[in-house]
Each structure stands twice: as C-alpha cells, then as structure tokens.
C-alpha positions as CSV (number, residue, x, y, z in Angstrom):
1,M,35.8,-15.1,173.8
2,E,38.0,-12.9,172.2
3,S,41.5,-14.4,170.9
4,S,44.3,-12.5,170.1
5,V,47.2,-12.8,167.4
6,S,50.8,-13.7,168.3
7,R,53.9,-11.5,167.6
8,R,55.2,-14.7,165.8
9,S,51.9,-14.8,163.5
10,A,51.6,-11.2,163.1
11,L,55.1,-11.3,161.3
12,V,55.0,-14.6,159.2
13,L,54.8,-14.4,155.5
14,T,54.2,-16.8,152.8
15,G,56.8,-17.0,149.7
16,A,54.1,-16.1,147.4
17,A,53.4,-12.6,149.4
18,V,56.8,-11.1,149.8
19,G,59.3,-13.5,149.3
20,G,60.3,-14.7,152.5
21,V,59.7,-15.4,156.3
22,A,60.2,-12.4,158.4
23,A,60.9,-12.0,162.1
24,G,61.7,-8.7,163.9
25,R,61.2,-5.8,161.6
26,P,60.3,-6.3,157.8
27,R,62.8,-6.1,155.2
28,E,59.8,-4.2,153.0
29,H,57.1,-1.8,153.6
30,A,53.7,-2.6,153.0
31,D,51.4,-0.6,150.7
32,L,48.4,-0.3,153.1
33,V,48.2,-0.5,156.8
34,L,44.9,-0.5,158.7
35,H,45.2,0.1,162.4
36,S,43.4,0.7,165.6
37,G,40.6,-1.0,164.8
38,T,38.9,-4.7,165.3
39,V,40.0,-7.0,162.6
40,W,37.8,-10.1,162.6
41,T,40.2,-12.5,161.0
42,G,37.1,-15.2,160.4
43,N,38.6,-17.2,163.2
44,G,39.6,-14.4,166.2
45,T,40.2,-10.8,166.4
46,A,43.4,-8.6,166.1
47,R,43.9,-4.8,166.0
48,A,45.7,-4.3,162.6
49,V,46.4,-5.5,159.0
50,A,48.9,-4.6,156.5
51,V,48.9,-5.4,152.6
52,K,51.9,-5.6,150.2
53,G,50.8,-5.8,146.7
54,M,48.0,-8.4,146.4
55,R,48.5,-10.1,149.7
56,I,48.0,-9.9,153.4
57,V,51.5,-9.5,155.0
58,A,50.9,-9.0,158.6
59,V,47.8,-9.4,160.9
60,G,48.2,-8.4,164.6
61,S,48.6,-5.8,167.3
62,D,49.0,-2.1,166.3
63,E,52.6,-2.2,167.5
64,H,53.7,-4.8,165.3
65,V,51.8,-4.3,162.4
66,L,52.9,-0.7,161.9
67,E,56.3,-1.7,161.5
68,W,55.5,-2.6,158.1
69,A,54.6,1.0,157.4
70,G,57.2,3.3,155.6
71,D,57.2,6.5,153.8
72,R,55.2,5.4,150.7
73,T,52.7,3.6,152.9
74,R,49.4,4.7,153.1
75,R,48.2,4.4,157.0
76,V,44.5,4.2,157.8
77,D,43.6,4.7,161.5
78,L,40.2,3.0,161.5
79,R,39.2,4.6,164.9
80,G,37.7,1.4,166.3
81,A,36.2,0.5,162.7
82,F,35.4,-3.1,161.9
83,V,37.6,-5.1,159.1
84,G,36.7,-8.3,157.8
85,P,37.1,-10.5,154.9
86,G,35.6,-9.0,151.6
87,F,32.0,-10.2,151.3
88,R,31.5,-13.1,148.6
89,D,28.2,-13.5,147.1
90,Q,28.0,-17.1,145.8
91,H,24.6,-16.9,143.6
92,T,23.9,-13.7,141.5
93,H,22.8,-13.0,138.2
94,L,24.8,-9.8,138.1
95,V,26.5,-10.1,134.6
96,Q,23.4,-11.1,133.0
97,T,21.7,-8.1,134.4
98,A,24.4,-5.8,133.1
99,L,23.7,-7.1,129.7
100,T,20.5,-5.5,129.6
101,G,22.0,-2.1,130.0
102,A,20.6,-1.7,133.8
103,G,21.6,1.5,135.6
104,A,23.3,1.9,138.7
105,E,20.2,2.1,140.7
106,T,19.3,-1.5,139.7
107,Y,22.0,-2.8,142.1
108,R,21.1,-0.7,145.0
109,P,18.7,-2.4,147.7
110,V,15.3,-0.8,147.8
111,W,12.7,-2.0,150.4
112,K,9.2,-1.9,149.8
113,P,6.3,-2.9,152.2
114,Y,4.7,-6.2,150.8
115,D,2.0,-5.9,148.3
116,E,-0.1,-9.4,148.4
117,G,-1.8,-8.2,145.0
118,E,1.5,-7.7,143.4
119,A,3.3,-10.5,144.7
120,F,0.5,-13.0,143.6
121,E,0.6,-11.5,139.9
122,S,4.3,-11.9,139.8
123,R,4.2,-15.4,141.0
124,R,1.6,-16.5,138.5
125,R,3.8,-15.0,135.5
126,N,6.8,-16.7,136.5
127,G,5.0,-20.0,136.8
128,K,3.4,-19.5,133.4
129,R,7.0,-18.6,132.1
130,H,7.9,-22.0,134.0
131,L,5.2,-24.3,132.4
132,E,6.1,-22.8,128.6
133,I,9.7,-23.5,129.0
134,H,8.8,-27.3,130.2
135,A,6.5,-27.5,127.4
136,R,9.4,-27.0,124.9
137,G,11.5,-29.7,126.7
138,E,13.7,-27.1,128.0
139,T,15.3,-25.9,131.2
140,P,15.8,-22.2,132.0
141,V,19.4,-22.4,131.3
142,D,19.2,-24.3,128.2
143,N,19.8,-21.2,125.6
144,C,23.4,-19.6,124.7
145,T,25.0,-17.0,122.6
146,R,28.1,-15.6,122.6
147,S,27.7,-11.9,121.6
148,P,30.3,-9.7,120.2
149,V,32.2,-7.6,122.9
150,T,31.3,-3.8,122.4
151,E,32.5,-0.9,124.2
152,K,28.6,-0.5,125.6
153,M,28.9,-4.0,126.8
154,K,32.1,-3.3,129.2
155,N,30.9,0.0,130.1
156,D,27.5,-1.6,131.5
157,L,29.7,-4.2,133.2
158,L,31.8,-1.4,134.8
159,V,28.6,0.5,135.9
160,M,27.4,-2.8,137.9
161,Q,30.9,-3.6,139.5
162,E,31.2,0.1,140.9
163,E,27.6,-0.7,142.8
164,V,29.1,-4.3,144.0
165,A,32.5,-2.6,145.3
166,R,30.4,-0.1,147.1
167,Q,28.8,-2.7,148.8
168,G,32.0,-4.5,150.5
169,I,31.8,-7.2,148.0
170,S,35.2,-8.3,146.6
171,T,34.1,-11.5,144.8
172,V,30.9,-12.7,142.9
173,V,29.4,-15.8,141.4
174,E,27.8,-15.7,138.1
175,A,25.1,-18.6,138.7
176,G,24.1,-19.9,134.9
177,L,25.7,-17.2,132.5
178,R,23.8,-17.4,129.0
179,D,26.1,-15.0,127.0
180,L,29.6,-16.2,126.6
181,G,30.5,-12.7,125.2
182,A,30.1,-11.0,128.6
183,L,32.8,-13.8,129.7
184,D,35.2,-12.5,126.8
185,A,34.2,-9.0,127.9
186,L,35.1,-9.8,131.6
187,F,38.6,-11.1,130.7
188,Q,39.5,-8.0,128.6
189,L,38.6,-5.9,131.5
190,A,40.9,-7.7,133.4
191,D,43.6,-7.6,130.9
192,E,43.1,-3.8,131.0
193,G,43.3,-3.7,134.6
194,R,40.1,-2.2,135.0
195,L,38.2,-4.8,137.2
196,K,37.4,-3.9,141.1
197,V,35.3,-7.0,141.7
198,R,36.4,-10.6,141.1
199,F,34.1,-12.7,138.9
200,L,33.5,-16.3,139.2
201,V,31.7,-17.4,136.5
202,R,29.3,-20.8,136.0
203,V,28.2,-21.0,132.6
204,G,24.5,-21.9,131.9
205,W,24.1,-25.6,130.8
206,G,23.4,-24.6,127.5
207,C,26.8,-23.2,127.1
208,L,28.7,-25.9,128.2
209,E,29.5,-27.0,124.9
210,E,30.7,-24.0,123.4
211,A,32.7,-23.0,126.6
212,A,34.6,-26.3,126.5
213,R,35.4,-25.7,122.6
214,M,37.0,-22.2,123.7
215,G,39.4,-24.3,126.2
216,L,37.1,-23.4,129.5
217,R,36.7,-25.6,132.3
218,T,36.7,-25.3,136.2
219,G,39.8,-22.9,137.3
220,V,40.7,-21.5,134.0
221,G,41.0,-17.6,134.6
222,N,43.1,-15.2,136.5
223,E,43.3,-13.4,139.7
224,W,39.8,-11.6,138.5
225,V,38.0,-13.7,136.3
226,K,37.7,-17.4,136.7
227,V,35.5,-20.4,135.5
228,L,33.8,-21.9,138.5
229,G,31.9,-24.7,136.6
230,V,28.4,-25.2,135.3
231,K,24.7,-24.8,136.4
232,L,22.0,-26.9,135.4
233,Y,18.3,-26.4,136.7
234,S,16.2,-29.2,138.1
235,D,12.8,-27.5,138.9
236,G,10.8,-24.4,139.4
237,W,10.2,-21.9,142.4
238,L,8.3,-22.4,145.6
239,G,6.2,-19.1,145.2
240,P,4.2,-19.9,142.0
241,R,4.3,-23.8,143.1
242,T,6.6,-25.2,140.4
243,A,9.4,-26.4,142.6
244,A,9.0,-30.0,142.3
245,L,8.0,-31.9,145.4
246,R,7.5,-35.5,146.4
247,R,4.0,-35.0,147.5
248,P,1.4,-32.5,146.0
249,Y,1.4,-28.9,147.1
250,T,-1.1,-28.2,150.1
251,D,-2.8,-25.4,148.2
252,D,-3.5,-24.6,144.5
253,P,-3.7,-20.7,143.9
254,Y,-2.5,-20.7,140.3
255,G,-3.8,-24.2,138.7
256,F,-0.6,-25.2,138.2
257,P,0.6,-29.2,138.3
258,R,0.0,-30.0,141.8
259,E,3.6,-31.5,142.4
260,G,5.4,-28.7,140.6
261,V,7.6,-28.9,137.4
262,L,10.7,-30.8,137.0
263,F,12.5,-29.6,134.2
264,L,15.3,-32.4,134.5
265,E,13.8,-35.8,134.4
266,Q,16.3,-38.4,135.8
267,E,17.7,-39.7,132.3
268,R,18.5,-36.4,131.2
269,A,19.8,-35.4,134.7
270,D,22.2,-38.3,134.7
271,R,23.4,-37.5,130.9
272,D,24.0,-33.9,131.7
273,V,25.9,-34.4,134.9
274,A,28.2,-37.1,133.4
275,R,28.9,-34.8,130.5
276,A,29.9,-31.9,132.6
277,R,32.1,-34.1,134.6
278,E,33.8,-35.4,131.6
279,L,34.4,-31.8,130.3
280,G,35.9,-31.0,133.6
281,F,33.3,-28.5,135.1
282,N,32.4,-28.3,138.9
283,V,28.3,-28.7,138.7
284,T,25.6,-26.8,140.8
285,T,22.0,-27.5,140.2
286,H,19.0,-25.5,140.9
287,A,16.6,-27.6,143.4
288,I,14.1,-25.9,145.5
289,G,11.7,-28.8,146.1
290,D,12.4,-32.3,147.6
291,R,11.7,-34.0,144.1
292,G,14.2,-31.8,142.1
293,L,16.7,-32.3,145.0
294,K,16.2,-36.0,144.7
295,V,16.5,-36.1,141.3
296,T,19.8,-33.8,141.7
297,L,21.4,-36.2,144.1
298,N,20.8,-39.2,142.1
299,A,22.6,-37.9,139.3
300,Y,25.3,-36.7,141.4
301,E,25.8,-40.2,143.0
302,R,25.7,-42.2,139.8
303,A,28.5,-39.7,138.5
304,G,30.7,-40.8,141.7
305,V,30.4,-37.4,143.5
306,S,32.5,-37.1,146.6
307,P,33.5,-34.6,149.1
308,R,36.4,-33.5,147.0
309,D,34.7,-32.6,144.1
310,R,33.0,-29.8,145.9
311,W,29.7,-29.8,143.8
312,A,26.8,-27.9,145.1
313,V,22.8,-27.6,144.9
314,E,21.3,-24.2,145.2
315,H,18.6,-23.1,147.3
316,V,17.6,-26.3,149.0
317,Q,14.7,-25.2,150.3
318,V,12.6,-28.3,151.2
319,A,14.9,-31.1,152.4
320,E,14.0,-34.1,154.7
321,D,16.7,-35.8,156.7
322,D,17.3,-38.4,154.0
323,L,18.2,-35.9,151.5
324,L,20.4,-33.9,153.9
325,E,22.2,-37.0,154.9
326,R,22.9,-38.0,151.5
327,M,24.3,-34.5,150.4
328,I,26.5,-34.7,153.9
329,R,27.7,-38.2,153.1
330,R,28.7,-36.7,149.5
331,G,30.1,-33.5,150.4
332,V,27.7,-31.6,148.4
333,I,27.4,-28.2,149.2
334,A,24.0,-26.3,150.2
335,S,24.3,-22.9,148.4
336,I,21.4,-20.9,150.3
337,Q,20.1,-17.4,149.8
338,L,20.0,-15.2,152.9
339,S,16.9,-13.4,152.2
340,F,14.7,-16.4,151.1
341,A,13.2,-17.4,154.3
342,T,12.1,-14.1,155.2
343,T,10.9,-13.2,152.0
344,D,9.2,-16.7,151.5
345,Q,7.6,-17.0,154.9
346,R,4.1,-15.1,153.4
347,F,3.6,-18.1,151.3
348,A,5.5,-21.2,152.2
349,G,3.3,-22.5,155.3
350,D,0.2,-22.3,152.8
351,A,2.2,-24.0,150.1
352,L,3.7,-27.1,152.2
353,G,1.4,-27.2,155.0
354,E,2.7,-27.2,158.9
355,K,3.9,-30.9,158.8
356,R,6.0,-30.1,155.6
357,L,7.2,-26.7,156.8
358,R,9.3,-28.1,159.5
359,Y,11.6,-29.4,156.9
360,A,12.0,-26.2,154.8
361,Y,14.6,-23.3,155.5
362,R,16.4,-25.3,157.6
363,W,19.8,-23.4,157.8
364,R,20.6,-24.2,161.5
365,D,19.7,-27.6,161.1
366,M,22.1,-28.1,158.1
367,L,24.8,-26.4,160.0
368,R,24.4,-28.4,163.2
369,A,24.6,-31.6,161.1
370,R,28.2,-30.1,159.7
371,M,26.8,-29.8,156.1
372,P,29.0,-27.7,154.1
373,M,27.0,-24.4,153.1
374,V,27.7,-21.0,151.6
375,G,25.7,-18.1,151.2
376,G,24.5,-15.6,148.3
377,S,21.8,-13.3,147.4
378,D,20.3,-14.7,144.2
379,F,20.5,-10.8,142.9
380,G,18.0,-10.6,140.1
381,N,15.4,-11.9,142.4
382,E,16.5,-10.7,145.7
383,V,18.4,-7.6,146.7
384,L,22.2,-7.7,146.4
385,D,23.5,-6.0,149.4
386,P,25.1,-8.6,151.8
387,L,24.2,-6.6,154.9
388,W,20.5,-6.9,154.2
389,G,20.9,-10.7,153.8
390,L,23.2,-10.8,157.1
391,Q,20.3,-9.1,159.0
392,R,17.4,-11.1,157.8
393,V,19.4,-14.7,158.2
394,V,20.1,-13.7,161.9
395,T,16.9,-12.4,162.7
396,R,14.2,-14.5,160.4
397,T,12.3,-11.2,160.5
398,E,11.3,-8.6,157.7
399,F,12.7,-5.2,158.2
400,D,9.0,-4.0,159.5
401,G,9.7,-6.4,162.3
402,T,7.4,-9.1,161.1
403,P,6.8,-11.8,162.4
404,P,7.7,-11.0,166.1
405,G,10.6,-13.1,167.1
406,G,11.3,-14.1,163.6
407,W,9.9,-16.8,161.4
408,M,10.9,-20.2,162.2
409,P,13.2,-18.6,164.9
410,D,14.7,-22.0,165.7
411,Q,16.7,-21.7,162.3
412,R,18.2,-18.4,162.8
413,L,22.0,-18.4,162.5
414,D,24.2,-16.2,165.0
415,V,26.3,-13.5,163.1
416,P,29.7,-15.4,162.9
417,A,28.3,-18.3,161.5
418,A,26.4,-16.0,159.0
419,L,29.6,-14.1,158.0
420,R,31.6,-17.3,157.3
421,L,28.7,-18.5,154.7
422,I,29.7,-15.3,152.8
423,T,33.5,-15.2,153.2
424,S,35.5,-18.4,154.5
425,K,32.9,-21.1,153.5
426,A,32.2,-19.5,150.0
427,A,36.1,-19.6,149.4
428,F,36.1,-23.2,150.2
429,A,33.1,-24.0,147.7
430,S,35.2,-22.3,145.0
431,Y,38.5,-24.0,145.9
432,E,40.1,-20.8,147.2
433,E,40.1,-21.6,150.9
434,R,44.1,-21.6,151.1
435,Q,44.1,-18.3,149.4
436,R,41.2,-16.0,150.4
437,G,38.3,-16.0,152.7
438,T,40.1,-14.8,156.0
439,V,42.0,-12.1,157.0
440,S,45.6,-14.2,157.5
441,P,49.3,-13.6,156.3
442,G,49.8,-14.8,152.8
443,R,46.2,-14.6,151.5
444,Y,44.9,-12.4,149.0
445,A,44.0,-8.9,150.3
446,D,40.1,-8.9,150.3
447,L,38.7,-6.9,153.0
448,V,35.8,-4.7,154.1
449,V,35.8,-1.8,156.3
450,L,32.5,-1.3,158.3
451,K,32.0,1.7,160.5
452,E,29.9,-0.8,163.1
453,N,30.5,-4.1,164.3
454,P,28.1,-6.5,163.2
455,L,29.4,-9.0,165.6
456,T,28.5,-6.7,168.7
457,M,25.6,-4.2,167.3
458,P,21.9,-4.9,167.6
459,P,21.1,-7.6,165.0
460,E,18.2,-5.8,163.9
461,R,20.5,-2.8,162.7
462,I,23.0,-4.9,160.6
463,A,21.4,-3.6,157.3
464,A,21.9,0.2,158.1
465,A,25.7,-0.4,158.7
466,T,28.3,1.8,156.9
467,R,30.8,0.6,154.2
468,L,33.9,2.7,154.7
469,M,36.1,0.9,152.4
470,T,36.6,-2.1,150.0
471,V,39.8,-3.8,149.1
472,T,40.3,-6.3,146.7
473,N,43.4,-8.1,145.6
474,G,45.0,-5.4,147.4
475,K,43.4,-2.7,145.7
476,I,41.2,-0.4,147.2
477,T,38.1,-0.5,145.2
478,S,35.9,1.8,147.2
479,E,36.0,4.3,149.8
480,T,33.0,6.3,149.7
481,P,31.1,6.0,153.0
482,V,27.6,4.2,151.9
483,R,24.7,2.9,153.8
484,Y,21.4,1.6,152.8
485,P,19.0,1.5,156.0
486,P,16.0,-0.3,154.8
487,T,13.3,2.3,155.1
488,A,9.8,2.3,153.4
C-alpha cells in the first residue's frame, strides 16, 4: 500500500538542515527541487523533494515542496521518474583498483556468457595464490604501504569516481585498503572540493598499526572521506575450494586441502580482533565457509562484541542455524554480495553437496530471522553496477535466464528489501542511519534518479534501467543518462 507524506512532515526541518523549524511558507529557498515524480523515501512514497546546501529540507507533495522554490532554485520536472536514496556499496575494492591506473571502462559492467574452461582456470589460479599466502603464515590483507601522493594517483581516483557516480552510487566502502597513501590522496581531494563520491575506508589488517599512528580510528574524517574500520581475512573462496569448511568438500577438482584454507587460526583471530578493538576500529572479517565463520564469531564473542558495536562479517555464504543464531544474538551484521549466489550457482552444488547447499546463500532466511544485513558488490571480483546486483538478488537468475525460475528461488529477495540493503541498512552499518540512507527532511541529500521505477518494473529488466541523475551531499554529481543493459 502506498503511503503519503503529510503537510507537516513535508515542511519540518532539523537545525542542522537550515536552522529552524518551518511551518507554512519556508523562510529560505532551496537550491534544488525535484518534483512530479515518485520519491521512494525508504518507507513510503511522495511526489517531490527539496535540497538546500547538503541536506534535504522537504519531502512531500508537489504543492508543498515547490513552496521552497525561488528565483535561484533549480527545478527539475521528473516527469514521473523515480527518486530514491543514493545507492551505497558496502564492499568494494575500488580504491585499490584505481591505484593500478585502471581506465574508466574497468568500472563499467560487461556481461559475458559463462566459459567453464576459463572459469575453472581462474579458480585454480586463485586457489594456488591462497595456498602460497597461507604457507607464508599470512592473510591476504597483511601487507601495507603508504605511497607518496602524486597527481597521477589523484587523477586515477577521479577517473574511478566519475564512473561510480554515473551508476547512481553516493557512498562506497573500501574493504581492506592496503596503501594508506590512497587515503591521504582521498583526504586531499576532499579538501580540494573535488570528490563526487563518499568513501568509507576499512584498512587492511596489515595497515592497522600505521593507521593508528596516523591518528586514525573509526569515525575519523569528514562528509566525504571517513575511516570505517579494519578488515580481517579468515578463509579463502568457495570457487577454488579454499573457503574453510567444518566438513570436507564434496568434490575435489583442484587437489587443494579438502576442508579449505583457514588463514586465521583461533589464537591469532582472538589476538587480532582484540587489538583492533583496543585501537578503536570497527571490525569486519572475510568469512565464506562455516569454519571460517565459526573462528570469526569465537573471536568476536571473546572480545565482547554486542549489537552497539555493529561489527560485520563479509560474505557469510555457508552458515548453518547455530552460526546465524550467534550472529543475531550479538548483532553481527551479515555483509552479503548481491551477485554472488547467481555467479556461484555453477559450482556451489558440486562443492557443498545437496544437503549442505540448503545452508548456503541464505539471504531470505537471514532477513526473516531479523539478522542485520547490508549489500555490496565486491567490485574487483564482481561488477559494480548496483542495478545488476539488484536484478540478480531478486530473480536469482543470470542474465541469460538460467536457471528458469531462479537458483534456490525460496531465497530471493523482494525489491524493497533488496533496495534497503544498499540504502538504509548500509547507512546503519556505517553508524549513519540518523544522517543518511532515507529520503527524509534533515538527512544529507544523497539521491538517485531513475527513468524507470524498480519497484514496479519487471524484475528481469531492472539491470537495464536508466540512471538520470545522482546527488551526493546535495551536489549533483552526474546527470548524463546512462544505462548498461546486460547483453552478450
């Protein structure tokens, strides 16, 4: 049922937004008014939204919101277009990718029909890399550097952010930064007023001590760049059979250890987690297999984690009920990747077997159990585009329509639930739920405008929707219409 926004709520401001509470005609004019559309607030719908400075000042009917328009207000007639909270991606490797000098095309989604031979060899290479790292007694996030900031580094970051903004994304989380020089560069770009995307940074474990010496901890930063925490790495990946399982893999295509690779033995996990807490860093840990997840939760519990900490686990791909119950009890957030189930359908059954597969990629089970959850792409391993991920998580089919009806269709999410994973719930996981993640008066103006309405369009066409505008911190960061239909 569609809900409406009352006259009063359309005109109420917070002190941080403009400086008072308004009733009747506003005392000041907005900088931007979007009207005559469908504004999905995150909870209901309205027709229009007004922005002044960095904040939303009004949400409601066209009549009331247009009262905010003055001679210098930019008015945008949406002509029925959809407006929602700006997309947030809670797990990317965008900054680390930019440091390689990647071109703009790197960040654009491209769909290729599945090639089993190519995929098999890629998984084998990744598995060998995991074994080599493990043999050295390391994890994939143990190395750290602090490169000098150069104009090339800054320009490469700007190339990346242009493509991110075009895709409707306002905020990204860098999951495990291994070069603190890039963080220096981001802070410089913020000071220069050149950022269009918000960057929340989790440093890799190897950078923790240096980050602390730099005076960093969770929450340090500004409206554009902020330290979110630290990332640890418990186990490998399911594809190459290096995710750590409590029982051996059903198959053995690569000849790797049958129970996977555990990068963090319990003693080290306990020590690392305790140190991160001591230094004031929010913790997330890569844990794909159930054994990796168990070790992670043991360490979290021994460190006294509680719901107020908002610690997370990345991926959570294999988890029986006992592990989910422990996460729920402690308020540990499941950071899932919207495209993973669709990608992994090709090998997950062989790897886990039919019985254990019931406890894999349990996104809907998690929501039903009221587990705190967020969504991300894991760009660097998957495409960035949030609409591609959204279509996959609500259909559980690949873009060629396989399998018909969706893979493990009982775990499909509905569109509103999936959208919240990359808007309001992601804001909560970043301690920003009172400032961002919904379209509400007083919140920062992070918005995306789509030509089509993802709530009403056929789910199998969501990935091809057109981005018309992105707004972040009240600034229009993209208004070139773009669409990326997934075609071979």
